C-alpha positions as CSV (number, residue, x, y, z in Angstrom):
1,M,-0.1,-0.1,-0.1
2,E,1.5,3.3,-1.1
3,I,0.6,6.3,1.0
4,A,1.1,10.0,0.0
5,G,1.7,12.7,2.4
6,G,-0.2,16.0,2.4
7,P,-2.1,17.9,4.9
8,V,-5.5,16.7,6.4
9,R,-6.8,20.0,6.2
10,A,-6.1,23.6,5.0
11,A,-6.5,25.3,8.4
12,D,-4.5,24.6,11.4
13,A,-7.2,23.7,13.5
14,V,-10.9,22.5,12.9
15,H,-13.3,23.0,15.9
16,H,-16.6,21.0,15.3
17,E,-18.4,20.4,18.5
18,Q,-21.4,18.3,18.7
19,A,-23.2,16.1,21.3
20,S,-22.5,12.4,20.7
21,R,-24.9,9.8,21.4
22,R,-23.6,9.5,24.9
23,P,-25.0,12.5,27.0
24,H,-22.6,15.2,28.1
25,V,-19.7,14.2,25.6
26,F,-18.5,16.5,23.3
27,T,-16.2,15.9,20.3
28,D,-13.9,17.9,18.5
29,A,-11.5,17.5,15.5
30,L,-8.1,19.3,15.6
31,S,-5.4,19.5,13.1
32,G,-1.7,20.0,13.3
33,R,1.3,19.1,15.5
34,E,0.7,22.3,17.7
35,A,-2.6,21.3,18.5
36,F,-1.5,17.8,19.7
37,L,1.5,19.3,21.5
38,K,-0.9,21.5,23.4
39,L,-2.8,18.4,24.8
40,R,0.2,16.9,26.4
41,R,-0.7,17.4,30.3
42,E,-4.3,16.3,29.8
43,W,-3.6,13.6,27.5
44,D,-1.2,11.8,29.7
45,A,-3.7,12.5,32.7
46,A,-6.5,10.8,30.8
47,L,-4.1,7.9,29.8
48,A,-3.0,7.4,33.5
49,A,-6.7,7.0,34.7
50,G,-8.0,5.0,31.8
51,P,-8.3,1.4,31.6
52,D,-5.3,0.9,29.0
53,P,-2.3,2.8,30.2
54,S,-0.3,1.6,27.4
55,P,3.2,3.3,27.1
56,F,2.8,3.2,23.3
57,L,0.0,5.7,23.6
58,D,1.9,8.4,26.0
59,H,2.3,11.8,24.5
60,D,6.0,11.6,24.4
61,F,6.1,8.4,22.4
62,L,3.5,9.5,20.0
63,R,5.3,12.8,19.3
64,L,8.5,11.1,18.6
65,W,6.7,8.7,16.5
66,L,5.1,11.5,14.4
67,E,8.5,13.3,14.1
68,T,10.2,10.0,12.8
69,F,7.6,8.5,10.6
70,A,5.0,11.2,9.5
71,A,7.4,14.4,9.3
72,S,5.8,15.4,6.1
73,Q,2.1,14.7,7.1
74,Q,-0.5,16.7,9.1
75,P,-1.9,14.9,11.9
76,M,-5.5,15.0,12.9
77,I,-6.7,14.4,16.4
78,L,-10.2,13.3,17.3
79,T,-11.0,14.2,21.0
80,A,-14.1,13.5,23.2
81,R,-14.6,15.7,26.5
82,R,-16.8,15.3,29.3
83,E,-17.3,18.2,31.7
84,Q,-14.3,20.1,30.0
85,R,-12.1,17.0,30.8
86,L,-10.4,14.9,28.0
87,A,-12.2,11.7,28.1
88,G,-10.7,10.0,24.9
89,A,-8.8,10.7,21.8
90,L,-7.7,9.2,18.5
91,G,-4.8,10.2,16.3
92,L,-5.0,9.7,12.5
93,L,-3.0,10.6,9.4
94,V,-5.6,11.2,6.4
95,G,-4.4,11.3,2.9
96,P,-4.2,9.6,-0.7
97,A,-3.5,6.1,-1.1
98,R,-4.0,3.1,-3.1
99,I,-5.6,-0.1,-2.0
100,E,-4.0,-3.3,-3.4
101,G,-1.9,-0.8,-5.5
102,V,-4.8,0.1,-7.8
103,V,-8.0,1.5,-5.9
104,P,-7.4,5.3,-5.1
105,V,-9.0,6.3,-1.8
106,R,-8.7,8.6,1.1
107,L,-7.1,6.7,3.7
108,A,-7.2,7.4,7.7
109,Q,-4.8,5.4,9.4
110,A,-3.8,5.5,13.1
111,W,-0.4,6.7,14.3
112,C,1.0,3.1,14.3
113,N,3.4,0.9,12.6
114,S,5.7,-2.1,13.2
115,H,7.7,0.1,15.5
116,S,4.7,1.0,17.7
117,N,4.4,-2.5,19.2
118,R,0.9,-1.9,20.0
119,G,-1.9,0.4,18.7
120,G,-4.8,1.7,20.5
121,V,-7.3,4.5,21.3
122,L,-6.6,7.1,24.3
123,L,-9.2,6.2,26.8
124,G,-9.7,8.2,30.1
125,A,-11.5,7.2,33.3
126,E,-14.8,7.1,31.4
127,G,-13.5,4.0,29.4
128,V,-14.7,1.9,26.5
129,P,-18.0,3.9,26.2
130,V,-16.3,7.1,24.7
131,I,-15.4,5.0,21.6
132,D,-18.9,5.6,20.2
133,A,-18.3,9.3,20.2
134,L,-15.0,9.2,18.7
135,V,-16.3,6.8,15.8
136,H,-19.4,8.9,15.5
137,R,-17.3,12.1,15.1
138,L,-15.0,10.2,12.6
139,L,-17.8,10.0,10.3
140,D,-18.0,13.5,9.8
141,E,-14.5,13.5,8.1
142,P,-13.9,12.9,4.5
143,W,-12.5,9.3,4.2
144,D,-13.1,6.3,2.2
145,V,-11.0,3.6,4.1
146,L,-9.9,3.5,7.9
147,S,-6.8,1.3,9.2
148,L,-6.4,0.9,12.9
149,R,-3.3,-1.3,13.3
150,D,-2.7,-3.7,16.3
151,L,-5.7,-3.1,18.6
152,P,-5.8,-5.0,21.7
153,R,-8.7,-7.4,22.4
154,E,-8.3,-7.1,26.1
155,R,-10.8,-4.9,28.0
156,G,-13.3,-5.1,25.0
157,I,-11.4,-2.4,23.1
158,L,-11.3,-3.9,19.8
159,D,-14.7,-5.2,19.8
160,A,-16.0,-1.8,20.9
161,I,-14.5,0.0,17.9
162,S,-15.7,-2.7,15.5
163,E,-19.2,-2.6,16.7
164,A,-19.2,1.2,16.5
165,L,-18.0,1.2,13.1
166,R,-20.8,-1.2,12.0
167,R,-23.5,0.9,13.8
168,E,-22.2,3.6,11.4
169,H,-22.9,1.3,8.4
170,C,-19.3,0.7,7.8
171,A,-17.9,-2.8,6.6
172,V,-15.4,-4.0,8.8
173,G,-12.8,-6.5,8.5
174,Y,-9.9,-8.1,10.8
175,E,-6.4,-8.6,9.5
176,S,-3.0,-9.6,11.0
177,P,-4.0,-11.3,14.2
178,M,-1.1,-10.9,16.6
179,D,-0.7,-12.8,19.8
180,S,1.7,-11.1,22.1
181,P,3.3,-13.6,25.0
182,Y,3.7,-12.2,28.4
183,V,4.8,-13.8,31.5
184,P,3.3,-13.2,34.8
185,L,5.8,-12.8,37.5
186,P,5.6,-14.6,40.7
187,P,7.3,-13.3,44.1
188,T,10.5,-15.6,43.7
189,W,12.7,-16.8,41.0
190,A,12.3,-20.3,42.4
191,E,8.8,-20.4,42.0
192,F,9.0,-19.0,38.4
193,E,11.6,-21.5,37.5
194,G,9.4,-24.3,38.8
195,R,7.0,-23.5,36.0
196,L,9.2,-24.0,33.2
197,D,9.6,-27.3,31.3
198,A,12.2,-29.4,33.0
199,H,14.0,-30.1,29.5
200,F,14.1,-26.4,28.7
201,R,15.7,-25.7,32.2
202,Q,18.3,-28.4,31.6
203,N,19.0,-27.0,28.2
204,L,19.5,-23.6,29.8
205,R,22.0,-24.8,32.4
206,R,24.0,-26.8,29.8
207,R,24.3,-23.8,27.3
208,R,25.4,-21.6,30.2
209,R,28.2,-23.9,31.0
210,R,29.1,-24.0,27.1
211,L,29.0,-20.2,27.0
212,E,31.2,-19.8,30.3
213,E,34.1,-21.8,28.5
214,H,34.6,-18.4,26.5
215,G,34.8,-16.4,29.6
216,T,32.9,-15.0,32.7
217,V,29.1,-14.5,31.9
218,Q,27.4,-11.6,33.3
219,L,24.5,-9.3,32.9
220,E,24.8,-5.4,32.2
221,V,21.9,-3.2,32.7
222,L,21.9,0.4,31.8
223,T,18.9,2.5,33.4
224,T,20.0,6.2,32.7
225,T,21.9,8.1,30.0
226,E,25.3,7.5,31.3
227,G,27.4,5.5,28.6
228,L,24.1,5.1,26.4
229,D,25.5,6.2,23.0
230,A,28.2,3.5,22.9
231,A,25.8,1.0,24.4
232,L,23.3,1.8,21.8
233,E,25.9,1.3,19.0
234,D,26.8,-2.0,20.6
235,A,23.3,-3.0,20.5
236,F,22.6,-1.9,17.1
237,S,25.8,-3.9,15.9
238,I,24.6,-6.9,17.6
239,E,21.4,-6.9,15.8
240,A,22.5,-6.4,12.3
241,S,25.1,-9.4,12.8
242,G,22.5,-11.7,11.9
243,W,19.8,-12.1,9.3
244,K,18.3,-8.6,10.0
245,G,21.6,-7.3,8.8
246,E,21.6,-9.6,5.7
247,E,18.2,-8.2,4.8
248,R,19.0,-4.8,5.6
249,S,15.9,-4.9,8.2
250,A,18.2,-4.1,11.1
251,I,17.9,-0.6,12.9
252,R,21.1,0.7,11.8
253,A,20.3,0.0,8.1
254,R,17.7,3.1,8.2
255,P,19.1,6.5,9.7
256,E,15.5,7.5,10.9
257,L,15.3,4.2,13.0
258,V,18.9,5.0,14.5
259,S,17.4,8.2,15.5
260,F,14.0,7.1,16.6
261,Y,15.5,4.4,18.9
262,S,18.3,6.6,20.2
263,S,15.8,9.4,21.0
264,W,13.4,7.0,22.6
265,A,16.4,5.5,25.0
266,R,17.5,9.0,25.8
267,R,14.1,9.9,27.1
268,L,13.7,6.5,29.0
269,G,17.1,6.9,30.5
270,Q,16.2,10.5,31.7
271,Q,13.3,9.0,33.5
272,E,15.4,6.0,34.9
273,R,12.7,3.7,33.0
274,L,15.3,2.4,30.4
275,R,16.5,-1.1,30.6
276,L,19.2,-1.6,28.2
277,C,20.3,-5.2,29.0
278,F,23.6,-6.9,27.9
279,L,24.6,-10.6,28.2
280,K,28.4,-10.3,28.3
281,V,31.1,-12.7,27.8
282,G,34.2,-11.3,29.6
283,E,34.0,-7.7,28.4
284,R,32.1,-8.5,25.2
285,R,28.5,-7.8,24.9
286,I,27.1,-10.7,22.9
287,A,23.4,-10.2,23.6
288,F,20.8,-7.1,24.2
289,H,17.6,-6.3,25.0
290,F,16.0,-2.8,24.3
291,G,13.7,-2.7,27.3
292,F,12.0,-0.5,29.6
293,V,9.4,-0.6,32.5
294,Q,6.2,1.1,33.2
295,A,3.4,0.5,35.6
296,D,5.1,-2.7,37.1
297,R,5.7,-4.1,33.5
298,Y,9.0,-4.9,31.8
299,Y,8.4,-4.2,27.7
300,L,10.6,-5.5,25.2
301,P,10.4,-3.7,22.0
302,K,13.8,-5.0,20.5
303,C,16.4,-7.8,21.2
304,G,19.2,-9.6,19.6
305,F,22.2,-11.7,19.8
306,D,25.6,-12.3,18.3
307,E,25.4,-15.0,15.6
308,G,28.6,-16.3,16.4
309,F,27.3,-17.6,20.0
310,R,24.1,-19.2,18.6
311,E,25.0,-22.7,19.8
312,C,25.1,-21.2,23.4
313,S,21.5,-19.6,23.0
314,P,22.8,-16.2,24.3
315,G,19.2,-14.8,23.7
316,Q,17.6,-17.3,25.7
317,L,20.2,-16.8,28.5
318,L,19.8,-13.3,28.5
319,I,16.0,-13.5,29.0
320,S,16.6,-15.7,31.9
321,D,18.7,-13.3,33.5
322,V,16.5,-10.2,32.8
323,L,13.5,-12.3,34.1
324,R,15.4,-12.9,37.4
325,R,16.1,-9.2,37.8
326,C,12.5,-8.3,36.9
327,I,11.3,-10.7,39.9
328,D,14.0,-8.8,42.1
329,E,12.4,-5.5,41.1
330,H,9.0,-6.7,42.1
331,L,7.5,-6.4,38.6
332,Q,4.3,-7.9,37.8
333,S,4.9,-9.0,34.2
334,F,7.3,-9.4,31.3
335,E,5.8,-8.3,27.9
336,F,7.5,-9.9,24.9
337,L,5.5,-7.6,22.5
338,G,5.4,-8.8,18.9
339,F,4.1,-12.0,17.5
340,S,4.3,-15.3,19.3
341,M,7.3,-17.4,18.4
342,P,8.7,-20.7,19.5
343,W,11.5,-19.3,21.6
344,K,8.8,-17.0,23.4
345,R,6.6,-20.0,24.0
346,D,9.5,-21.5,25.6
347,W,8.8,-19.1,28.6
348,T,4.9,-18.8,28.5
349,P,1.7,-20.2,27.0
350,L,0.0,-17.0,27.7
351,V,-0.7,-14.1,25.0
352,R,-2.4,-10.8,24.8
353,P,-4.4,-11.1,21.4
354,H,-4.3,-8.2,19.0
355,A,-5.7,-7.7,15.4
356,S,-5.8,-4.8,12.9
357,V,-9.2,-3.3,12.0
358,W,-9.9,-2.1,8.4
359,A,-13.4,-0.3,7.8
360,Y,-14.8,0.8,4.5
361,R,-17.4,3.4,4.1
362,G,-20.4,3.2,1.6
363,T,-18.6,5.7,-0.7
364,P,-17.9,4.4,-4.3
365,R,-14.3,4.1,-3.5
366,G,-14.8,2.6,-0.2
367,R,-17.0,-0.2,-1.7
368,L,-14.4,-0.6,-4.5
369,A,-11.7,-0.9,-2.0
370,R,-13.6,-3.2,0.3
371,F,-14.4,-5.5,-2.8
372,A,-10.7,-5.4,-3.9
373,R,-9.4,-6.2,-0.5
374,L,-11.8,-8.6,1.1
375,E,-13.1,-10.5,-2.0
376,L,-10.8,-9.9,-5.0
377,R,-7.6,-10.5,-3.2
378,P,-8.4,-13.8,-1.6
379,R,-9.8,-15.1,-4.9
380,V,-6.5,-14.2,-6.9
381,A,-4.4,-15.7,-4.0
382,K,-6.3,-19.1,-4.1
383,A,-6.0,-18.8,-7.8
384,W,-2.2,-18.4,-7.8
385,R,-1.9,-21.3,-5.2
386,S,-3.8,-23.5,-7.5
387,I,-1.3,-22.5,-10.2
388,E,1.6,-23.2,-8.1
389,A,0.5,-26.7,-7.0
390,L,-0.4,-27.5,-10.5
391,R,3.2,-26.5,-11.7
392,K,4.7,-28.6,-9.0
393,R,2.9,-31.7,-10.4
394,V,3.6,-30.9,-13.9
395,P,6.9,-32.2,-15.1
396,A,9.4,-29.6,-16.6
């Protein structure tokens, strides 16, 4: 999908206040970065009071995201207020796009991508019911297709958004289901270790002994900005040492990603929430976590290990050491983030389900986009699989 930049509106801000279907809730549509910056204090206050205090919805993170990934675009912010207090908000980028590379539409998409880890809607103390007001206000804006990525199913957020869109006569589809593993942390390491598969525990001990043959193994954790620049350079180098480097998908392959993660790490370090963790052999860093803590949870947006030590499983050994530290810090959970993978499932069977929501309005382009994405694409994919299967059966 190709997305072109451009302003959402000609004016810097558009104020359209109306009563929603919920009494005493009023909605606005604001446009521009300055409008978003002015919301900082009440935005974070609403987030802290709401049912989903996701760190990927806090104002500083979203501001950094916009600066990095939407520098040429004009953001739009839908807000819902009750008694002058911010009760909810949804940030969007609206502009021209092509669905399936063919259908030209006006696309409204949330401030979210693969580096956001989780999407969502800002909800204050009123909680999920405010979603109705935001979606109702959204229908006053000119768009054909809506994309809301990686919404959590927890607390009914994804279902509430989908149902509100359907009530507004939009066709709704779910895509890219994502189950993000997480580990509830007990009071003691012994209790946690007892939950693990015995064979897995034995493998960890054996691989730690193998790694110790190369030198002393220890955990290093940076929580502030001291020594941060050199540590980040080591982390980016470790990540690029494997397949991500070969495919040029590593952070250091894109200057904007280096800037994004470096700036994010500095902000976390200034707040002493950073957990840039390394597994070291002697003085050599061979595996890393770009992690941080918030609200008694440890989050892991990025990790990697030196492929030269693969046989010793340094990534899993680092997770073991970090989990032990999290328990010592009396944290409540370890959030792997991203998709469920075998190496994550070694630690936990529990997941937080997410999905992306696509909504199509009844405009001519909206209907055509829905047909192209929900009906035509599956048919083409099925036909292509049949052709490939036939080619394999027919001798060359």
